[in-house]
All heavy atoms as an XYZ file, in Angstrom:
980
protein
N     114.562     92.999     94.088
C     113.431     93.580     93.378
C     113.925     94.506     92.265
O     113.390     94.504     91.171
C     112.532     94.326     94.361
C     111.428     95.133     93.709
C     110.310     94.499     93.189
C     111.510     96.505     93.612
C     109.303     95.223     92.582
C     110.506     97.245     93.019
C     109.399     96.596     92.498
O     108.408     97.317     91.904
N     114.947     95.287     92.557
C     115.483     96.217     91.567
C     116.543     95.594     90.670
O     117.013     96.235     89.746
C     116.060     97.453     92.266
C     115.051     98.288     93.044
C     115.768     99.408     93.792
C     113.979     98.857     92.138
N     116.937     94.367     90.977
C     117.919     93.691     90.153
C     119.360     94.006     90.519
O     120.278     93.667     89.778
N     119.572     94.631     91.669
C     120.931     94.984     92.087
C     121.756     93.741     92.368
O     122.926     93.676     92.045
C     120.878     95.904     93.310
C     122.228     96.339     93.798
C     122.967     97.280     93.086
C     122.772     95.812     94.959
C     124.212     97.683     93.523
C     124.019     96.203     95.407
C     124.732     97.142     94.684
O     125.962     97.531     95.119
N     121.137     92.759     93.006
C     121.783     91.466     93.244
C     120.800     90.365     92.875
O     119.596     90.592     92.797
C     122.240     91.276     94.718
C     123.300     92.284     95.101
C     121.066     91.333     95.669
N     121.321     89.187     92.684
C     120.499     88.031     92.373
C     119.700     87.610     93.606
O     120.151     87.811     94.745
C     121.398     86.880     91.911
C     120.588     85.725     91.350
O     120.162     85.822     90.188
O     120.386     84.754     92.103
N     118.546     87.022     93.404
C     117.705     86.564     94.518
C     118.339     85.438     95.327
O     117.839     85.081     96.381
C     116.346     86.098     94.002
C     115.486     87.203     93.491
C     114.166     86.666     93.020
N     113.384     87.718     92.404
C     112.145     87.571     91.985
N     111.545     86.412     92.116
N     111.509     88.564     91.433
N     119.444     84.897     94.841
C     120.146     83.843     95.571
C     121.395     84.366     96.277
O     122.104     83.590     96.913
C     120.542     82.699     94.617
O     121.402     83.218     93.598
C     119.303     82.060     93.987
N     121.651     85.673     96.197
C     122.819     86.272     96.849
C     122.750     86.051     98.361
O     121.716     86.303     98.992
C     122.857     87.773     96.539
C     124.011     88.463     97.211
O     125.136     88.367     96.693
O     123.782     89.089     98.276
N     123.851     85.571     98.951
C     123.869     85.202    100.369
C     123.568     86.385    101.282
O     122.806     86.257    102.246
C     125.211     84.574    100.725
N     124.144     87.544    101.010
C     123.899     88.716    101.854
C     122.449     89.155    101.757
O     121.807     89.475    102.764
C     124.841     89.873    101.469
O     126.192     89.422    101.617
C     124.598     91.098    102.336
N     121.919     89.140    100.556
C     120.516     89.479    100.354
C     119.614     88.532    101.144
O     118.694     88.964    101.844
C     120.163     89.448     98.867
C     118.683     89.368     98.601
C     117.879     90.494     98.751
C     118.070     88.177     98.239
C     116.503     90.426     98.534
C     116.709     88.094     98.020
C     115.932     89.229     98.167
O     114.587     89.151     97.962
N     119.874     87.240    101.051
C     119.040     86.252    101.736
C     119.118     86.401    103.252
O     118.097     86.281    103.939
C     119.429     84.836    101.307
C     119.067     84.480     99.868
C     119.660     83.127     99.491
C     117.563     84.500     99.657
N     120.300     86.688    103.786
C     120.432     86.899    105.229
C     119.676     88.155    105.658
O     118.993     88.157    106.681
C     121.902     86.992    105.636
C     122.617     85.654    105.675
C     123.983     85.753    106.344
N     124.850     86.774    105.780
C     125.665     86.587    104.738
N     125.723     85.416    104.148
N     126.415     87.579    104.305
N     119.797     89.220    104.885
C     119.102     90.473    105.195
C     117.595     90.260    105.154
O     116.866     90.692    106.056
C     119.508     91.574    104.206
O     120.922     91.743    104.268
C     118.807     92.889    104.514
N     117.119     89.579    104.139
C     115.689     89.292    104.004
C     115.198     88.476    105.197
O     114.132     88.737    105.753
C     115.444     88.555    102.688
C     113.988     88.358    102.321
C     113.905     87.677    100.935
N     112.567     87.748    100.401
C     111.583     86.901    100.713
N     111.803     85.927    101.570
N     110.390     87.042    100.173
N     115.981     87.488    105.605
C     115.597     86.640    106.743
C     115.493     87.448    108.031
O     114.572     87.244    108.822
C     116.597     85.498    106.905
N     116.402     88.379    108.253
C     116.347     89.217    109.460
C     115.131     90.130    109.414
O     114.407     90.273    110.401
C     117.645     90.035    109.624
C     117.492     91.110    110.694
C     118.807     89.117    109.970
N     114.887     90.751    108.268
C     113.751     91.670    108.147
C     112.419     90.972    108.367
O     111.476     91.571    108.881
C     113.760     92.355    106.782
C     114.893     93.346    106.553
C     114.889     93.832    105.113
C     114.801     94.499    107.521
N     112.333     89.708    107.995
C     111.086     88.945    108.116
C     111.090     88.072    109.364
O     110.566     86.957    109.362
C     110.873     88.099    106.856
C     110.686     88.897    105.569
C     110.710     87.991    104.359
C     109.417     89.724    105.623
N     111.640     88.608    110.443
C     111.726     87.842    111.690
C     111.559     88.756    112.899
O     111.485     89.982    112.772
C     113.073     87.134    111.777
O     114.100     88.056    112.123
N     111.547     88.134    114.068
C     111.426     88.882    115.319
C     112.640     89.781    115.570
O     112.601     90.630    116.469
C     111.226     87.921    116.496
C     112.436     87.079    116.842
C     112.621     85.832    115.975
O     111.747     85.528    115.128
O     113.648     85.156    116.136
N     113.700     89.641    114.799
C     114.863     90.517    114.933
C     114.582     91.923    114.402
O     115.312     92.857    114.707
C     116.078     89.911    114.236
C     116.493     88.602    114.827
N     117.030     88.475    116.086
C     116.407     87.346    114.336
C     117.277     87.213    116.346
N     116.898     86.496    115.304
N     113.549     92.060    113.616
C     113.117     93.360    113.098
C     112.026     93.886    114.029
O     110.962     93.276    114.143
C     112.562     93.195    111.676
C     112.019     94.474    111.094
O     111.968     95.515    111.740
N     111.588     94.394    109.854
N     112.269     95.026    114.700
C     111.254     95.540    115.635
C     109.951     95.953    114.959
O     108.955     96.174    115.638
C     111.946     96.730    116.288
C     113.013     97.133    115.341
C     113.443     95.877    114.622
N     109.934     96.014    113.645
C     108.722     96.379    112.918
C     108.140     95.203    112.135
O     107.362     95.381    111.205
C     108.973     97.584    112.015
C     109.357     98.785    112.803
C     110.664     99.247    112.802
C     108.438     99.434    113.610
C     111.028    100.340    113.562
C     108.792    100.527    114.373
C     110.098    100.976    114.355
N     108.525     93.984    112.526
C     107.896     92.789    111.998
C     106.880     92.336    113.032
O     107.224     92.054    114.182
C     108.922     91.673    111.754
C     108.305     90.432    111.160
C     108.024     90.358    109.803
C     107.997     89.343    111.962
C     107.449     89.217    109.263
C     107.429     88.194    111.429
C     107.151     88.135    110.076
N     105.626     92.293    112.628
C     104.539     91.987    113.558
C     103.884     90.664    113.187
O     103.636     90.394    112.006
C     103.512     93.118    113.547
C     104.116     94.473    113.783
C     104.114     95.428    112.784
C     104.712     94.777    114.995
C     104.687     96.680    112.998
C     105.289     96.021    115.220
C     105.276     96.969    114.216
N     103.589     89.860    114.188
C     102.895     88.596    113.990
C     101.612     88.613    114.790
O     101.625     88.937    115.975
C     103.769     87.430    114.444
C     104.986     87.227    113.569
C     105.745     85.979    113.932
O     105.385     84.917    113.384
O     106.665     86.076    114.749
N     100.505     88.288    114.110
C      99.216     88.285    114.785
C      98.379     87.108    114.376
O      98.827     86.200    113.668
N      97.123     87.139    114.782
C      96.211     86.041    114.473
C      95.742     86.060    113.027
O      95.313     85.035    112.495
C      95.008     86.084    115.418
O      94.304     87.297    115.259
N      95.839     87.212    112.372
C      95.384     87.344    110.993
C      96.533     87.264    110.008
O      96.419     86.666    108.944
C      94.619     88.677    110.806
C      94.317     88.951    109.354
C      93.344     88.670    111.620
N      97.658     87.855    110.368
C      98.781     87.926    109.435
C     100.067     88.257    110.173
O     100.048     88.662    111.339
C      98.512     88.986    108.369
N     101.148     88.105    109.447
C     102.435     88.589    109.911
C     103.065     89.378    108.772
O     102.817     89.094    107.598
C     103.337     87.434    110.339
O     103.629     86.592    109.259
N     103.836     90.385    109.154
C     104.478     91.196    108.129
C     105.119     92.427    108.711
O     105.056     92.690    109.912
N     105.724     93.183    107.830
C     106.457     94.390    108.209
C     105.524     95.590    108.185
O     104.690     95.732    107.299
C     107.636     94.618    107.244
C     108.631     93.457    107.348
C     108.325     95.953    107.524
C     109.731     93.481    106.307
N     105.690     96.444    109.169
C     104.985     97.718    109.236
C     105.975     98.812    109.581
O     107.172     98.656    109.365
N     105.482     99.886    110.130
C     106.364    100.984    110.493
C     105.754    101.870    111.545
O     104.540    101.843    111.770
N     106.571    102.681    112.190
C     106.096    103.464    113.329
C     105.083    104.552    112.981
O     104.276    104.918    113.823
C     107.378    104.072    113.899
C     108.331    104.097    112.755
C     107.989    102.898    111.921
N     105.075    105.043    111.766
C     104.163    106.157    111.470
C     102.691    105.734    111.385
O     101.812    106.592    111.471
C     104.603    106.917    110.210
C     104.323    106.214    108.928
N     105.124    105.219    108.436
C     103.323    106.368    108.051
C     104.625    104.789    107.304
N     103.527    105.468    107.043
N     102.407    104.448    111.233
C     101.005    103.994    111.270
C     100.681    103.314    112.590
O      99.535    102.960    112.828
C     100.649    103.063    110.089
C     100.758    103.784    108.769
C     101.484    101.801    110.093
N     101.672    103.135    113.426
C     101.475    102.530    114.730
C     101.976    101.107    114.790
O     102.033    100.403    113.780
N     102.352    100.707    115.975
C     102.814     99.339    116.164
C     101.661     98.364    115.945
O     100.500     98.692    116.160
C     103.417     99.163    117.555
C     104.823     99.687    117.633
C     105.055    100.995    117.985
C     105.903     98.875    117.301
C     106.351    101.498    118.044
C     107.194     99.363    117.342
C     107.424    100.684    117.717
N     101.995     97.193    115.471
C     101.066     96.100    115.203
C     100.274     96.270    113.915
O      99.365     95.499    113.647
C     100.117     95.861    116.383
C     100.843     95.384    117.630
O     101.908     94.745    117.493
O     100.350     95.648    118.737
N     100.624     97.264    113.107
C      99.974     97.459    111.811
C     100.917     96.995    110.709
O     102.064     97.434    110.637
C      99.563     98.919    111.585
C      98.356     99.289    112.389
C      98.476     99.620    113.736
C      97.089     99.265    111.818
C      97.364     99.934    114.499
C      95.965     99.578    112.581
C      96.117     99.910    113.907
O      95.009    100.205    114.662
N     100.423     96.113    109.858
C     101.207     95.528    108.773
C     100.914     96.283    107.486
O      99.757     96.614    107.194
C     100.849     94.033    108.625
C     101.261     93.280    109.897
C     101.491     93.428    107.381
C     100.717     91.865    109.984
N     101.940     96.526    106.725
C     101.789     97.197    105.434
C     101.486     96.176    104.335
O     102.303     95.286    104.076
C     103.059     97.928    105.055
C     103.425     99.098    105.880
C     102.615     99.880    106.646
C     104.737     99.653    106.006
N     103.327    100.875    107.242
C     104.642    100.763    106.871
C     105.976     99.322    105.485
C     105.737    101.543    107.211
C     107.064    100.101    105.821
C     106.949    101.199    106.666
N     100.366     96.276    103.646
C     100.135     95.417    102.491
C     101.242     95.537    101.441
O     101.574     94.558    100.768
C      98.787     95.903    101.938
C      98.081     96.419    103.145
C      99.171     97.079    103.964
N     101.832     96.720    101.332
C     102.957     96.893    100.404
C     104.099     95.951    100.753
O     104.751     95.391     99.863
C     103.483     98.331    100.448
C     102.623     99.321     99.749
S     103.310    100.993     99.834
C     104.912    100.740     99.112
N     104.359     95.785    102.042
C     105.442     94.902    102.471
C     105.107     93.447    102.172
O     105.984     92.658    101.808
C     105.730     95.095    103.954
N     103.827     93.095    102.307
C     103.403     91.730    101.983
C     103.559     91.491    100.478
O     104.066     90.447    100.050
C     101.953     91.475    102.439
C     101.488     90.086    102.032
C     101.810     91.686    103.938
N     103.151     92.455     99.671
C     103.303     92.335     98.217
C     104.779     92.257     97.837
O     105.171     91.450     96.981
C     102.623     93.504     97.510
N     105.610     93.076     98.472
C     107.041     93.061     98.172
C     107.667     91.729     98.587
O     108.541     91.209     97.892
C     107.740     94.220     98.863
C     109.189     94.371     98.458
S     109.466     94.569     96.680
C     108.767     96.176     96.401
N     107.206     91.174     99.689
C     107.687     89.856    100.103
C     107.395     88.837     99.014
O     108.242     88.010     98.667
C     107.024     89.451    101.422
C     107.492     88.128    101.958
C     106.870     87.826    103.299
N     107.430     86.596    103.853
C     107.195     86.165    105.081
N     106.412     86.852    105.894
N     107.741     85.044    105.505
N     106.195     88.871     98.463
C     105.838     87.945     97.383
C     106.642     88.225     96.119
O     107.111     87.299     95.455
C     104.341     88.033     97.097
N     106.808     89.500     95.789
C     107.557     89.862     94.584
C     109.006     89.408     94.634
O     109.617     89.162     93.595
C     107.505     91.378     94.366
C     106.222     91.940     93.780
C     106.141     93.443     93.986
C     106.112     91.589     92.305
N     109.569     89.307     95.826
C     110.979     88.950     95.964
C     111.185     87.492     96.362
O     112.328     87.063     96.535
C     111.673     89.864     96.990
O     111.024     89.730     98.259
C     111.652     91.317     96.534
N     110.117     86.743     96.484
C     110.225     85.351     96.895
C     110.479     84.435     95.704
O     110.058     84.716     94.584
C     108.941     84.910     97.603
O     109.051     83.560     97.997
N     111.122     83.318     96.001
C     111.303     82.257     95.007
C     110.555     80.996     95.428
O     110.709     79.957     94.801
C     112.801     81.927     94.832
O     113.333     81.525     96.096
C     113.572     83.125     94.292
N     109.737     81.116     96.467
C     109.055     79.958     97.054
C     107.547     80.067     96.835
O     106.911     81.009     97.316
C     109.382     79.910     98.551
C     108.710     78.743     99.226
O     109.262     77.632     99.168
O     107.632     78.957     99.821
N     106.974     79.105     96.134
C     105.537     79.127     95.842
C     104.682     79.168     97.101
O     103.653     79.848     97.133
C     105.126     77.920     95.005
C     105.454     78.070     93.529
O     105.991     79.124     93.128
O     105.158     77.122     92.773
N     105.091     78.447     98.141
C     104.308     78.441     99.378
C     104.307     79.815    100.041
O     103.267     80.279    100.528
C     104.834     77.388    100.359
C     104.571     75.970     99.886
O     103.640     75.769     99.077
O     105.310     75.067    100.323
N     105.453     80.473    100.057
C     105.527     81.815    100.641
C     104.697     82.805     99.829
O     103.960     83.621    100.391
C     106.984     82.283    100.710
C     107.148     83.664    101.328
C     108.590     84.115    101.396
O     109.412     83.707    100.545
O     108.889     84.910    102.306
N     104.790     82.719     98.525
C     104.005     83.603     97.660
C     102.512     83.351     97.869
O     101.725     84.303     97.985
C     104.397     83.417     96.178
C     105.850     83.849     95.961
C     103.458     84.210     95.265
C     106.420     83.402     94.624
N     102.118     82.099     97.946
C     100.708     81.761     98.170
C     100.213     82.318     99.498
O      99.081     82.813     99.590
C     100.508     80.245     98.131
O     100.740     79.763     96.835
N     101.034     82.241    100.525
C     100.661     82.798    101.826
C     100.501     84.316    101.727
O      99.562     84.889    102.286
C     101.682     82.424    102.901
C     101.438     83.069    104.240
C     100.090     82.757    104.896
O      99.377     81.832    104.458
O      99.729     83.461    105.859
N     101.382     84.983    101.016
C     101.251     86.428    100.824
C      99.958     86.767    100.097
O      99.258     87.720    100.469
C     102.454     86.974    100.052
S     104.012     86.938    100.960
N      99.626     85.991     99.079
C      98.365     86.210     98.359
C      97.172     85.996     99.275
O      96.198     86.763     99.225
C      98.278     85.279     97.146
C      99.214     85.595     95.990
C      99.173     84.479     94.952
C      98.870     86.942     95.357
N      97.240     84.974    100.118
C      96.152     84.732    101.070
C      95.987     85.920    102.005
O      94.872     86.398    102.233
C      96.426     83.467    101.896
C      95.269     83.118    102.843
C      95.686     82.269    104.016
N      96.628     82.887    104.915
C      96.323     83.807    105.841
N      95.087     84.259    105.982
N      97.257     84.309    106.634
N      97.095     86.442    102.505
C      97.032     87.595    103.404
C      96.432     88.795    102.682
O      95.523     89.459    103.202
C      98.431     87.929    103.967
C      98.449     89.300    104.636
C      98.884     86.848    104.940
N      96.904     89.087    101.501
C      96.387     90.244    100.765
C      94.904     90.091    100.427
O      94.144     91.058    100.496
C      97.217     90.477     99.503
C      98.655     90.907     99.761
C      99.479     90.840     98.479
C      98.714     92.295    100.387
N      94.492     88.882    100.088
C      93.085     88.638     99.735
C      92.163     88.654    100.943
O      90.957     88.881    100.795
C      92.955     87.302     99.006
N      92.706     88.457    102.131
C      91.845     88.351    103.312
C      91.942     89.546    104.263
O      91.313     89.540    105.316
C      92.175     87.070    104.076
O      93.487     87.114    104.586
N      92.680     90.571    103.876
C      92.866     91.703    104.796
C      92.429     93.041    104.199
O      92.790     94.088    104.721
C      94.325     91.799    105.272
O      95.174     91.937    104.130
C      94.722     90.576    106.076
N      91.653     93.024    103.155
C      91.201     94.285    102.550
C      89.939     94.823    103.225
O      89.434     95.887    102.848
C      90.983     94.124    101.047
C      89.990     93.065    100.683
N      88.648     93.220    100.839
C      90.183     91.816    100.189
C      88.021     92.128    100.443
N      88.931     91.247    100.048
N      89.441     94.128    104.224
C      88.295     94.579    105.026
C      87.059     94.852    104.173
O      86.336     95.829    104.381
C      88.661     95.809    105.850
N      86.827     93.979    103.206
C      85.666     94.073    102.315
C      85.630     95.343    101.472
O      84.579     95.699    100.938
C      84.353     93.926    103.098
C      84.211     92.569    103.749
O      84.835     91.595    103.257
O      83.492     92.466    104.758
N      86.760     96.014    101.330
C      86.834     97.201    100.473
C      87.373     96.859     99.086
O      87.214     97.629     98.156
C      87.740     98.285    101.083
O      89.092     97.809    101.101
C      87.283     98.679    102.475
N      88.055     95.720     98.974
C      88.722     95.277     97.755
C      89.797     96.248     97.296
O      90.138     96.315     96.126
C      87.705     94.966     96.650
C      86.785     93.853     97.046
C      85.530     94.129     97.576
C      87.194     92.534     96.953
C      84.699     93.103     97.988
C      86.361     91.498     97.371
C      85.108     91.777     97.884
N      90.345     96.990     98.253
C      91.499     97.861     98.032
C      92.563     97.528     99.062
O      92.256     97.074    100.174
C      91.119     99.340     98.183
C      90.267     99.870     97.080
C      88.957    100.253     97.333
C      90.758    100.004     95.790
C      88.147    100.747     96.322
C      89.963    100.499     94.778
C      88.651    100.873     95.045
N      93.804     97.770     98.687
C      94.892     97.643     99.637
C      94.931     98.910    100.489
O      94.713    100.005     99.989
C      96.242     97.496     98.915
C      96.360     96.258     98.050
S      96.323     94.727     98.989
C      94.724     94.064     98.557
N      95.197     98.732    101.766
C      95.277     99.863    102.679
C      96.734    100.218    102.932
O      97.641     99.510    102.503
C      94.584     99.516    104.003
C      93.196     99.012    103.815
N      92.201     99.783    103.283
C      92.646     97.797    104.046
C      91.089     99.079    103.209
N      91.326     97.868    103.659
N      96.938    101.298    103.633
C      98.292    101.658    104.045
C      98.789    100.634    105.066
O      99.917    100.157    104.998
C      98.284    103.055    104.656
C      99.619    103.500    105.198
C      99.513    104.828    105.906
O      98.484    105.089    106.568
O     100.477    105.597    105.808
N      97.938    100.290    106.012
C      98.279     99.305    107.030
C      97.014     98.705    107.607
O      95.947     99.321    107.568
N      97.130     97.493    108.137
C      96.013     96.857    108.832
C      96.553     96.222    110.100
O      97.719     95.820    110.164
C      95.307     95.817    107.955
C      96.182     94.669    107.548
C      96.296     93.534    108.349
C      96.914     94.719    106.371
C      97.115     92.479    107.987
C      97.735     93.667    106.001
C      97.835     92.553    106.818
N      95.706     96.127    111.103
C      96.132     95.555    112.379
C      96.369     94.053    112.220
O      95.583     93.358    111.577
C      95.090     95.814    113.470
C      95.616     95.541    114.829
N      95.610     94.277    115.386
C      96.205     96.358    115.734
C      96.151     94.330    116.580
N      96.525     95.579    116.824
N      97.415     93.572    112.823
C      97.812     92.163    112.696
C      96.745     91.183    113.164
O      96.722     90.036    112.748
C      99.101     91.907    113.470
C      98.937     92.089    114.964
C     100.217     91.881    115.728
C      99.900     91.952    117.217
N     100.941     91.352    118.012
N      95.827     91.661    114.029
C      94.766     90.797    114.560
C      93.369     91.160    114.062
O      92.421     90.448    114.374
C      94.762     90.863    116.093
C      96.043     90.318    116.699
O      96.515     89.267    116.253
O      96.582     90.970    117.611
N      93.251     92.249    113.312
C      91.924     92.695    112.871
C      92.036     93.495    111.579
O      92.341     94.691    111.608
C      91.271     93.554    113.954
C      89.889     94.046    113.570
O      89.358     93.658    112.507
O      89.331     94.850    114.341
N      91.788     92.882    110.422
C      91.932     93.601    109.157
C      90.922     94.737    108.979
O      91.112     95.593    108.116
C      91.738     92.517    108.102
C      90.929     91.478    108.780
C      91.347     91.510    110.229
N      89.880     94.772    109.803
C      88.914     95.868    109.713
C      89.399     97.115    110.453
O      88.774     98.161    110.385
C      87.542     95.412    110.215
C      86.877     94.467    109.257
C      87.113     93.102    109.328
C      86.046     94.945    108.248
C      86.528     92.224    108.424
C      85.451     94.074    107.338
C      85.699     92.711    107.433
N      90.501     96.984    111.146
C      91.173     98.116    111.789
C      92.342     98.475    110.886
O      93.404     97.856    110.950
C      91.648     97.707    113.186
C      92.353     98.826    113.927
O      92.439     99.955    113.396
O      92.835     98.551    115.046
N      92.111     99.449    110.013
C      93.120     99.780    109.007
C      93.311    101.280    108.879
O      92.495    102.073    109.353
C      92.747     99.173    107.644
C      91.429     99.646    107.087
C      91.337    100.824    106.369
C      90.278     98.893    107.278
C      90.124    101.254    105.842
C      89.068     99.304    106.762
C      88.990    100.488    106.051
N      94.399    101.649    108.199
C      94.679    103.049    107.901
C      94.521    103.259    106.399
O      94.814    102.367    105.611
C      96.109    103.444    108.331
O      97.048    102.663    107.594
C      96.318    103.224    109.820
N      94.022    104.397    106.031
C      93.764    104.788    104.641
C      92.894    103.762    103.911
O      93.337    102.684    103.567
C      95.058    104.991    103.865
C      95.858    106.177    104.313
C      96.894    106.497    103.260
N      97.923    107.365    103.801
C      98.865    107.927    103.094
N      98.925    107.705    101.797
N      99.757    108.693    103.653
N      91.685    104.140    103.646
C      90.750    103.245    102.956
C      91.272    102.853    101.574
O      91.028    101.760    101.089
C      89.383    103.907    102.836
C      88.332    102.990    102.286
C      86.960    103.591    102.359
C      85.944    102.574    101.889
N      84.586    103.034    102.070
N      91.992    103.738    100.965
C      92.546    103.488     99.625
C      93.927    104.102     99.581
O      94.121    105.250     99.987
C      91.634    104.111     98.582
C      92.020    103.803     97.176
C      91.733    102.671     96.472
C      92.779    104.630     96.298
N      92.261    102.741     95.220
C      92.912    103.943     95.080
C      93.366    105.879     96.414
C      93.603    104.452     93.995
C      94.056    106.390     95.336
C      94.159    105.685     94.136
N      94.901    103.357     99.103
C      96.290    103.808     99.075
C      96.880    103.404     97.724
O      97.168    102.239     97.480
C      97.038    103.175    100.249
C      98.402    103.730    100.502
C      98.663    105.081    100.446
C      99.446    102.882    100.833
C      99.924    105.597    100.711
C     100.716    103.368    101.099
C     100.959    104.733    101.038
N      97.011    104.369     96.822
C      97.402    104.087     95.438
C      98.709    103.315     95.336
O      98.848    102.409     94.502
C      97.497    105.384     94.648
N      99.673    103.644     96.148
C     100.969    102.988     96.075
C     100.819    101.487     96.355
O     101.346    100.646     95.635
C     101.905    103.653     97.058
C     103.359    103.318     96.935
C     103.967    102.527     96.002
C     104.388    103.781     97.802
N     105.314    102.458     96.252
C     105.602    103.225     97.341
C     104.413    104.597     98.922
C     106.822    103.472     97.967
C     105.634    104.844     99.531
C     106.811    104.294     99.060
N     100.082    101.150     97.392
C      99.873     99.740     97.734
C      99.052     99.029     96.669
O      99.342     97.876     96.309
C      99.204     99.623     99.100
N      98.021     99.690     96.149
C      97.210     99.089     95.095
C      98.036     98.840     93.839
O      97.905     97.805     93.185
C      96.005     99.984     94.774
C      94.926     99.859     95.805
O      94.327     98.816     95.966
N      94.685    100.936     96.538
N      98.907     99.786     93.497
C      99.765     99.641     92.314
C     100.743     98.485     92.476
O     100.968     97.708     91.537
C     100.526    100.940     92.043
O      99.626    101.980     91.759
N     101.336     98.371     93.655
C     102.277     97.287     93.899
C     101.571     95.933     93.855
O     102.112     94.950     93.334
C     102.996     97.488     95.236
C     104.274     96.675     95.425
C     105.316     97.021     94.379
C     104.830     96.909     96.819
N     100.351     95.874     94.375
C      99.562     94.649     94.290
C      99.309     94.299     92.818
O      99.429     93.132     92.416
C      98.247     94.807     95.044
C      97.336     93.629     94.902
C      97.621     92.422     95.521
C      96.179     93.724     94.139
C      96.788     91.324     95.373
C      95.334     92.637     93.997
C      95.635     91.438     94.615
N      98.959     95.300     92.017
C      98.761     95.068     90.587
C     100.018     94.546     89.915
O      99.963     93.626     89.082
N     101.160     95.114     90.285
C     102.432     94.642     89.737
C     102.672     93.177     90.112
O     103.131     92.383     89.287
C     103.580     95.505     90.250
C     104.931     95.106     89.698
C     106.063     96.003     90.146
O     105.806     97.113     90.655
O     107.225     95.581     89.990
N     102.354     92.834     91.345
C     102.506     91.446     91.791
C     101.660     90.509     90.938
O     102.142     89.467     90.478
C     102.118     91.316     93.270
C     102.009     89.902     93.824
C     103.331     89.162     93.729
C     101.488     89.939     95.257
N     100.413     90.867     90.707
C      99.519     90.004     89.923
C     100.032     89.848     88.495
O     100.040     88.741     87.942
C      98.071     90.541     89.944
C      97.523     90.515     91.377
C      97.177     89.768     88.983
C      97.541     89.149     92.050
N     100.499     90.938     87.891
C     101.033     90.860     86.523
C     102.279     89.976     86.491
O     102.433     89.145     85.588
C     101.328     92.279     85.983
C     102.132     92.227     84.692
C     100.032     93.038     85.770
N     103.162     90.140     87.478
C     104.371     89.311     87.524
C     104.025     87.843     87.691
O     104.587     86.976     87.016
C     105.297     89.752     88.656
C     106.559     88.895     88.759
C     107.516     89.389     89.816
O     107.847     90.559     89.852
N     107.950     88.496     90.692
N     103.080     87.549     88.576
C     102.693     86.154     88.789
C     102.014     85.567     87.550
O     102.232     84.397     87.231
C     101.791     86.031     90.010
C     102.470     86.307     91.350
C     101.448     86.253     92.486
C     103.619     85.351     91.605
N     101.214     86.351     86.881
C     100.568     85.868     85.653
C     101.611     85.472     84.619
O     101.433     84.496     83.885
C      99.633     86.935     85.090
N     102.716     86.193     84.601
C     103.781     85.923     83.648
C     104.693     84.785     84.111
O     105.030     83.898     83.330
C     104.607     87.198     83.436
C     105.691     87.032     82.399
O     105.403     86.498     81.307
O     106.846     87.422     82.680
N     105.101     84.808     85.385
C     106.121     83.886     85.870
C     105.583     82.652     86.604
O     106.226     81.608     86.608
C     107.084     84.621     86.809
C     107.854     85.731     86.132
C     108.735     86.503     87.097
O     108.856     86.116     88.277
O     109.308     87.522     86.659
N     104.429     82.777     87.254
C     103.884     81.673     88.065
C     102.358     81.635     87.954
O     101.654     81.759     88.949
C     104.298     81.848     89.526
C     105.792     81.777     89.749
C     106.138     82.146     91.190
N     107.540     82.251     91.405
C     108.332     81.284     91.853
N     107.825     80.106     92.153
N     109.614     81.468     92.021
N     101.850     81.480     86.752
C     100.404     81.548     86.555
C      99.629     80.513     87.371
O      98.468     80.754     87.723
C     100.213     81.322     85.052
C     101.478     80.680     84.591
C     102.558     81.178     85.515
N     100.252     79.402     87.714
C      99.570     78.361     88.496
C      99.184     78.858     89.883
O      98.312     78.274     90.519
C     100.464     77.124     88.612
C     101.778     77.371     89.280
N     102.849     77.959     88.636
C     102.171     77.138     90.549
C     103.868     78.064     89.477
N     103.484     77.582     90.652
N      99.766     79.965     90.353
C      99.427     80.492     91.669
C      98.180     81.374     91.675
O      97.594     81.604     92.724
C     100.608     81.271     92.253
C     101.849     80.459     92.585
C     102.944     81.363     93.148
C     101.520     79.345     93.569
N      97.808     81.879     90.503
C      96.657     82.795     90.494
C      95.527     82.357     89.572
O      94.419     82.879     89.677
C      97.072     84.242     90.152
C      97.744     84.326     88.804
C      97.955     84.801     91.255
C      98.005     85.757     88.336
N      95.797     81.456     88.652
C      94.742     81.023     87.723
C      94.263     79.627     88.072
O      94.940     78.815     88.570
C      95.236     81.049     86.275
C      95.558     82.440     85.781
C      96.848     82.759     85.398
C      94.585     83.410     85.703
C      97.157     84.024     84.929
C      94.881     84.680     85.241
C      96.179     84.996     84.852
């Protein structure tokens, strides 16, 4: 994301794979979504920021599309990104509005409009 290494770097790809798997104790899989969260919002809560970052760092259209689906379907009818949402119930969320997550979502949309417009238009 920061350009420190290429998106095809082997160490980066292995690290990304571990973080997005059951090997990460803060990777949660539920009936609504799967993604990374953290202990300060509680177990089983996924961070929309992590979903957006997953899309921002992906080179796979299917993975990016899945991230967009998750983000579009977990805002709990607020049309804002939250700090976290429960993996099985997007209406169970923390922070009704979270500027950092909303900004990162905006960055994702701008990047996709530039690099992969077929995914959003």
